[in-house]
N, C-alpha and C positions, 0 to 999 in steps of 0.2 A: 682822272680815270674814266675810261669809257669802255663799253663792252662791244665786241666785234664778233661776227659769225664768220667762221672759215668752212666753207664746204670742202670736202675732200680733205679735212684736216688730219687724217691718219695717213695720208699719202706722203710722198717724198717732198715736194714743194709745201704742201699744206702744214705738215708737221714742223717744218723749219720756221715757217711763217708764224706758227702758233708760239713757238719759243721766242722769236723776234718781238712779238706782241707783248709777251709776259715780261721780257726784259725792259720793255718801255713803260712798264707798270700799268699796263692795260689789262682787262679781262677778256677772255677767249671762250667762245662756244664753238664746239667742233661737231658738224654733221657729216657722217660717213657711213656708208653701208657696208664696208670692209670687202668690197668685191675685189679691189686691188690695194687698198690701204692696210695698214697692219697696226694692231693694238700696240705692239712693242715699240712702234715709233713714238708713242706718247706715254710710255710706261713712266718715265721719270718726272713727267709733269702732270700725271692723271690726277693728282690731288689738288691741282691749281686750276683746273678747267672744268667746264661743263661738257660732258660728252653725250651726244645724242646718236644712237644707232638708227639711221633711217636713209631713204633714198630721195634723191633730188627729183625724181619723177613723180613724187607724191606732194602735191601742193600743200596740203595741210601740215605735213611734216615739216616742210620748209618754213611755213608761216609760224609755226610753234617754235622752231629753232631761231628764227630771226627776232622773236619777241624781246624788245628791250635793247636791241642792238643799233648802234648808229651806223655801222658799215658792214656790208657783206663783201667779204673777199672770196670770189667764186672760183676756186681751184678744182673743184670736182669735175671729172670728165673721164670718159673712156679713151684712153691714149693709144698710140701706136698706130702707125701707117699700115704695117702688115695686117693687124688685127681688123682694121676697118675694111681692108680689101677682101677679107674671108667674111666679114659679117657686117656690111654697111648699115643694115636697118638697125641694129643694136646701138652702133656708134651714134646714129642720127637720133634715136630715142633718148639716149643718156644725155648727149651733148646739147642737142638743140631744144627738145622738149623740157629737159631739166633746166636750161638756162632761162627759158620763159618762166617757168615756175619760180626760179630765183628773182627775176625782175618783178613778177607779180608780187612776191612777199615784200620786196623792197618798196614797190609803188604804194602798197597799203600802209606803210609805216613811215614813208618819207625818208628812206634810207639811201645812202650812197652805195654804188655797186662798183667794185673793181674787179674787172673780169680778166681771167687768164686766158689770152689769145695766144696765137702761134705764128711763128716765122713760116710756117707751111703755107700760109696764104699766098706767098710770092711764087710758089711752085719752082720751077727750074728755069726762070728767066735769066737772059744772060746778063743783064745790067746789074752793075755792082758798084759800090754797095747798095743793098736794098733799102729803099726809102718809102715813106707812106703815101707818097703820090702816085706810086706805081699801082696800076690795076691788079686785082687779085687774080691769080692764075692756078688754082688748085689742080693737083695731079693725083690726088687720093680721096676717098670718101671722107677720111679724117680732116683733111685740109678743108674740105667743103663744108663740113659740119662747123668747124671753127669760124669760117667766114660768115655762115649763116648767123651764128651767135653774135659776132661783131655787128652785123646788120641790125639784129635785134636790140642790142645795147644802144646803138646810136638812134634807132627807131623810138625806143622808149624814151629816150632824152628829149627827142623833138616833139613827140605827141604829148607827153605828160610833164614835161618840165623837170624831169628826174635828174640827178646828178650821177653820171655814169662814165666810165672810162675803161678802155680796153688796152692791156699791156701785151704787146707781141713778144713773147719770150723766144730766144734764140738758144737752143741746145743747152738747156740747164744742167748742171752736174754739181755733185757734192755729197755730203753725208746723207745717209738713209735712202739713197736711190738704190732700188732694187736690183742687183746684179744677176739674179736668176730668171729662168724662164725664156720662152721664145721671143718675148717681145722687150727683152732688156736693152737699155740704151748702150751705146758703144763703150763709153768710158767705164762704167761699173762692170760691164761684162768683161772688158780687157783686164781690168784690175783683178777681178776674181779669178780669172783663168790664169794669169800670171802667178798670182800668189799660190794658187794650187798646182803650179808647175805643169800647167796645160798649155797647149799651143792656141794662141789667140786667133779667133776666126774674124776675117775681114770679108765683107760683101762687097766686091768690086776690087780695083786695083790699089785702093788705100789712098789715091791721090785726091779723093773727094774731100772738101775742106768745109770747116764749120767755124762760126763765131761762138765758140764755147763760153758760156756765162755761168760763173759760179753763183751758187744759191745765195750768198750774202748779197750779190747785186740785186737780185730778184726780191729779196726781202726788203731792202732799202727802197726799191722802186714802188712797191706796194705801199709802204708807209708814206712815202711822198705822195702818191696818188690819193690816198686816203685823207691827207691833210693839206692838199692843193687848193687854191682859190675856186670857188664854185664855177667861175666863168670858163675854167679850162676842163671842167667835167661835163662836157657836152656831147658825149658819146664818141669822142675822138679815139683813134687808136695810135699807139706809138710803140717803137722797137725798143726792147730791152736787152742789151748785149754789151760788148766791149769794143766794137769797131776793129777787132783784130781777128784773124783766123788761122787756123792750123789744120794740116791734113791729118787723116787717121795714121798714116805712116809717121808723121811727127809726134802724134800722141804716143804711139807705141814706142818710139825711140826715147821720148822723155820718160816714159814709165820704166823702160829697161835701165836708164840711168838711175832712176830712184831706187829701183830693187837690186841693182848691180848684177843684171842678168842680160844675156844675148837673147833678143827677141826674133823669132822667125815665125811669122804669121802664117796661116793658111787662108789663102784667097779663094774665095768662092764667087759664084756668078752674081752680078748685081741684082738687087731686088726691085720688083715693080713699085713704083711710087716713090723711090728714094731720090732726093735732090743731090745734085753734083756738088755745087757750091753755094755757100751762104754767108754772107757777110753784111752786117748791119750799119746803117747810118743812124746814130742816136741822137742827132742835134735836136729833133723835135721833143724828145723826152727831157733833154738837158734844158731847152727853153720853156717847156710847159710845166714841168714839176720839179726842176732843179736836180734831176737825176745825173749822177756820175758814177762810173764803175769804181768799185773800191777794191776789188780783188781780180787780178788778171790771170791768164790762163796758168802760167807756170806756178805761181803761188798756190792758186786753186788746185792744182792738180796734186802738188805736195800735200796740201791739207786734206785732200780727199783720200789719198794713199794712207795717211796716218790713221784716219778714221777706219777704213776697210781692214787695215792690219789689226786693228785693235778688236774689231767686230765680226770678222770672218774666221776667226780661231787660227 
């Protein structure tokens, strides 16, 4: 049994990862300031974890949280492309400065860092599938902040001999993903709207496509990265997805079948910073850490729907 720190552990990805670690017989420490994370995401495991309310922008808080931990799973971030366009300075402060603090805390204790990077690094480049040999091409402040973090993760590995690795997530979805608010991701927003009998809103024509990745794949990838040989933890980044894509219109059609309803979406203008198509080449993750997707889109969507039906009343 080992102890691990999960920053942002009360968020969607973080809270699922915490449960995954507990299921492996590990100990988990959660650091979250609850700006976007939710206490209810951890309610059923609250007696099995150490919960620290604090901000990754405070170095001493991160150092205290990391004490005794062998790995830091750095999931904390201020997400959302639209939010970053509205307030780029705060996005940079949380994502970049917070990541430097995490790396400093890891450096002081000789800890491995597994960083939650983003497929937004590729921007809207035409080449597909996206692979790690492509140059970053951000089209939003959020994407730029995540690329900056990747550079720090690699730079710390090179300068200090630390064990670090970046996982570029592609459109993660699943239980506990917030369906509410202006910055909600597409799948939980669609499900919430349809369950409540509302017309789902699509920004654009719905033909934009994504490599939707169920949360179980992300948890498995993090675990494999935490246990990978030291030689592959040299700051490299790798895609985490399924190498399959679906359009938003196909997502809505699938949800309509699951719910037994006719779906008539409301199409609105495209949003600035949104990528048109995204598909991942996952061969590097397969070769480096033995990653293989375990839940594909159709099964994952059905599992997500079951969870939202139970938890949205």
